[in-house]
C-alpha positions, 0 to 999 in steps of 0.5 A: 507468522508475521510480526508487528511492523513487518511489511507484507504484500497481499493479493486479496482483501485487506480490512483494517480498523485502527492498528488491527488488520485482517488479510483475506487472501491465500497469497501473502508474503513478507517484503524485506529490504524495502525503503519505506521512506521511498515508498511513502514518497512515491505514494504521495507523488502518485496521489498528487499526479492522480489528483492533477489528472482528475482535475484536468479530466485526464485518465491513466 
């Protein structure tokens, strides 16, 4: 169904150990055309902002 290296969107539970992942979900789809570098940078920035909010006591 999916190949190693595919990017998928799953609604449910994803359990990962090392390089192995188990998706416990009925809703799974392959995502194509995604800029992985942009996604990684976005996730880093979100974590940075959330970290600042946690330190300052803000939420949301």
